[in-house]
C-alpha positions as CSV (number, residue, x, y, z in Angstrom):
1,M,-101.6,-53.9,-102.2
2,E,-98.4,-52.5,-104.0
3,Y,-95.4,-51.8,-101.7
4,T,-92.2,-49.8,-102.4
5,Y,-89.2,-50.4,-100.2
6,K,-86.0,-48.3,-100.2
7,T,-83.2,-50.4,-99.7
8,K,-80.3,-49.7,-97.4
9,G,-76.4,-50.9,-98.0
10,T,-77.0,-52.6,-101.0
11,C,-76.1,-52.3,-104.7
12,S,-80.1,-52.5,-105.5
13,S,-81.9,-49.2,-104.7
14,Q,-85.6,-50.4,-103.9
15,I,-87.9,-53.3,-103.9
16,K,-91.4,-53.3,-105.1
17,L,-93.7,-56.0,-104.1
18,N,-97.6,-57.0,-104.0
19,I,-98.7,-58.4,-100.6
20,E,-102.3,-59.7,-99.6
21,G,-102.4,-60.8,-96.1
22,N,-99.1,-62.3,-95.5
23,V,-98.6,-63.9,-99.1
24,V,-95.8,-61.8,-101.2
25,T,-96.0,-61.8,-105.1
26,N,-94.7,-59.5,-108.2
27,V,-91.4,-58.7,-106.5
28,S,-89.0,-56.6,-108.3
29,F,-85.6,-54.9,-107.8
30,T,-84.3,-51.8,-109.0
31,G,-80.4,-51.9,-109.5
32,G,-78.3,-54.6,-108.2
33,C,-76.8,-57.8,-109.8
34,N,-79.2,-58.9,-112.6
35,G,-79.1,-62.3,-112.6
36,N,-79.4,-62.8,-108.6
37,L,-82.1,-60.1,-109.0
38,K,-84.3,-62.1,-111.7
39,A,-83.9,-65.4,-109.6
40,I,-85.1,-64.4,-106.3
41,P,-88.5,-63.0,-107.3
42,R,-89.4,-66.5,-109.3
43,L,-88.3,-68.1,-106.3
44,V,-90.2,-66.4,-103.4
45,D,-93.4,-65.8,-105.6
46,G,-96.3,-66.8,-103.4
47,W,-94.3,-67.1,-100.3
48,T,-95.6,-65.9,-96.9
49,V,-93.6,-63.0,-95.0
50,E,-92.8,-65.4,-92.6
51,Q,-91.1,-67.9,-95.2
52,I,-89.1,-65.1,-96.9
53,E,-88.0,-64.1,-93.3
54,E,-87.1,-67.5,-92.2
55,K,-84.8,-68.3,-95.4
56,L,-83.2,-64.6,-96.2
57,S,-83.3,-62.5,-93.1
58,G,-79.9,-61.9,-91.9
59,L,-77.8,-63.1,-95.0
60,Q,-74.8,-60.8,-96.2
61,C,-73.2,-60.1,-99.1
62,G,-69.5,-60.0,-99.1
63,V,-68.4,-57.6,-96.1
64,K,-71.7,-56.0,-96.2
65,Q,-73.8,-56.5,-93.2
66,T,-77.1,-57.1,-95.3
67,S,-78.0,-58.2,-98.7
68,C,-80.7,-58.1,-101.3
69,G,-82.3,-60.9,-99.6
70,D,-82.0,-59.7,-96.3
71,Q,-83.5,-56.3,-97.4
72,L,-86.3,-58.2,-99.3
73,A,-87.1,-59.9,-95.7
74,K,-87.2,-56.4,-94.4
75,A,-89.4,-54.9,-97.2
76,C,-91.9,-57.8,-96.5
77,R,-92.1,-57.1,-92.9
78,A,-92.5,-53.4,-93.6
79,A,-95.2,-54.1,-96.0
80,Y,-97.2,-56.5,-94.0
81,E,-97.0,-53.9,-91.0
82,A,-98.1,-51.0,-93.4
83,Q,-101.3,-52.9,-94.6
84,K,-102.5,-53.3,-90.9
């Protein structure tokens, strides 16, 4: 299932991903820091929602209370719940 998540509190404005069961693939970000947002999708491709949450949930970017990684963890959980 393809899922689009509108981010909150980050330079990126949205995250698109595919999810089958709890496995996440084809992550892409719109906006944000180009290098980081090319690297993150490559690193997490094929990871489970739980793995992404464990590694990225709660990360902050500078003084912001969230980060693109944290928003990805939220997006994955939302996508997982939406497919139920």
